[in-house]
Steps between C-alpha positions, in 0.01 A plus 500: 500500500498322842478839685165564338375183664551637847237639732675838589256583779605194702684616816779260435549646169498852638756414772745283322461510125392852408758717321724195424648477143527136420569293193271229376655238724474736810126560442434130446690430831263745681202318350628160586578595863181713542213343294251701692616800307336380190213722393288192418532143361663430171309276266695303238367330178748363267770768426256788631466639845279765651510686827150452626445830674201548476410129488298547184816547288535114502266519215768658279652140475182387314550756230676387186856631445546705202859448365647718232541351157860444403 
């Protein structure tokens, strides 16, 4: 969820975003207009993404993906 990517301790979040009930598009708009609200960088590899907060989480992208057998 986009809301989970936000730094809720940021003063801008506290003043302008806190308590709002937005749909997916609304949260993405908040992030697009206020990128400083991101908790940390997002690393991408192929079709996988990791919020690198803390930065060491980037190593999750190096682990093999276990997919269920169909």
